[in-house]
N, C-alpha and C positions, 0 to 999 in steps of 0.2 A: 502495499500500499505507500503511497504518496504522503510524506508528509504534509504537502501541501491540501491532499483531501480533511486531513484531521482538522486545520485550521479554520475556523470560523471567526470572520471578520466582523469588525461592529463599523458600518457605516452613519455618516452622521451628517445632520441639515445643516443650510448654511443658517436654521435660525439655532440650530444647536452649538454649529460654530461659534455664532455672536455670544450665545449665552457663555460659554468656555473664556471669551476673552471677559466679560463682562467681570464673572467670577473667577478672576486672576489665576487659572488654568493655562491660560493663553497671555502672555505677557506681551507686551508691544513693540518690543526687541525683537521676539519670536520672527524668523525668515519662516514663516510657511506660507501655504495656500490649502482652500479647500476642492480638491479635485473628483470628481465622482464620488465622493463622501468621504475620501481617505485625505486626513491633512496631511501634507507633503512638506518637508523641509527644501524651501528653495536655496539655490546656489548663491553663494555670497557673493555680492557686487565688488569687482573687479576694478582697478581703475578707470582703465580702457573702458569699458564697459559703463563706468558711469559719464565718461568726455562723452562718450556715444549717447546718452541719454539727454547729459544739460546742453550736446552742442544740436539735437536733433527739439528741443526744446525749445532753445532760445532763437531757430529757425520758424518753425511752426507758429508760436504764440502770436507774433506781428502779422504775419500771412495769415490766420487765419482768424483775426481779432471780427467776431462780431457775425461770422458766419460758423465755428464750432467753439468750443471747448475742449482743450491738448490737457489731458489728466496722466501727468507724470505717475510710474508706479503704484498705483490705486486700483481697488480690486472693482470688478461686473461680477452681478449675478447672473450663473448662467444655472437656468432652473432652481430645481430645489438643494440640490445637494454640489454645487459645484461654482466656487468665490474664487479665480483665476486672480493675480494679480499681473495686469500684464506692465512693460517697460515703459508705454506709451498707447493711450488710449484717443482718438479724435472721436469726442461725443455730438449729439446734436444739443444746440445749444437749450437754456433750460434758462428762466427766469431767478430758480434756485440756485441754481449751481451743482443741482442734484443734492441740497443739505435734507431734504424731505423723502428722500429715499433714492438708494446708489442707483448707478445706472445697471440697466441688463443689457440683453444682447441685441434688441431693439434701439438701443439709442447709441452704440456702435455705428460709426460711419466707415472707421479704420482704425487697426491696429498694428502696432510695433512691437515687435519679441528682438530683442538684442540677444546675443548669444555668443558666451566667449569660452562656457567651460559644458554648456546644457545643449547645445545644436541634439543630440536624439533627443530626449527629453522634450524640447518645442515643438521641434516637428513632429516625432510619431504617437507626443501623447497631445501637446496642447494646440496644434492646428488640428489634430480631427477632430476635436471634441470643439475648437470655435466653428469648424466647421456644419455640423450638428445644431447646431445653434444660430445657424444663416448668419455671420458676421460675414460681412461684402467681400470684404479685403482684407489680408494680412500680407505685413512684410516679415520675415525672417533675416536678422541682421547676422551675419555669418564672421564675427571680427575675426576669428583662427583662421577661415578658410578665406577669407577677403571675396565675399560673393554675399548677393541680397537671395533670396527665396520669393518671390511672387505673389502670392496667392490667392486666385480672386472665383467666382460662382461658386459658394456654397453648394455642396450633397447634404440634404437630410439622411442620410447614412455614415455622415464625416468626410472630412477632405474637404477637395474642390477640385472643380471641374478643369478650371487652368491653372497651372502652376510654372510660373519660368524662373531660371535661376540666371542671375546676369552680374557680372565680372567689373572689374574696375573700368571707365571707361565709360561706361553704360547711363544713359538718363531714362528716368521714369518720373511716372505720375501718377498719383494717385486718383482712383477712378471718382471719388467725390470731391475732387477738386481738379479737375482736367491740366487748370493752368498753373499750379503749383508743380513746377519738373525740380527735379533734384537729379542729383547727379550719385552715383556709386561710390565714388570717390569723397563725395564732401560727407555723404554717410557712414564711410569708413576711417576717415581721416586721423 
C-alpha cells in the first residue's frame, strides 16, 4: 500500500484561512498562500525578483492611472478554496479600492507572476488555476531563463488556449491595454 493513500488531508476554505490569520495561527509575516485548500509556503523574494516588481509597479501605475488599479503582491480570491498572492495584478477600477471585499477572478484584467526560483510551481500549479477561474491574461516572467511566458484565452478545465514564450528583444502589450507596449528587456532588466 502506498503511504499517500493512508494520509487524509484537511483542506481549508478561504474563510477558514482568514480566521486562522485573525486568531494568530498565521502571522502577518508568514509567506503563505491558499491554493486549492492547502496552505502553501511561498518562496522567499530575492532582490532581483523584488526589483522586477518595483520596476513594473513604477511603470504600470502612471500608465494605467484612472483605467485600472495595480495591486502588487496582494491576494485575489478564487472560489471558496484558493487565495493566491500574485506578484502584480491589474484590477478593474473600483471606488473603494477593494476595501469592502478583496478582488476575485472577475476583477482581474491582467496578472503577472515573477519567477526567480519557482518557475515549475508558477507554471504547473498557479497558471492552470488562473485559467480555471477565467483570468484573461497571465505573464510569467522567468528571470533565470530570461524569457516571458504569455498566456491568453483561458480554458475552463485549466490552462490557456494561447501560450507564447518571448525572449529578449521581443515587444508585448496586454490585451486589456494594447497601447501599453513593453519589451522583454525592460521586464528582465
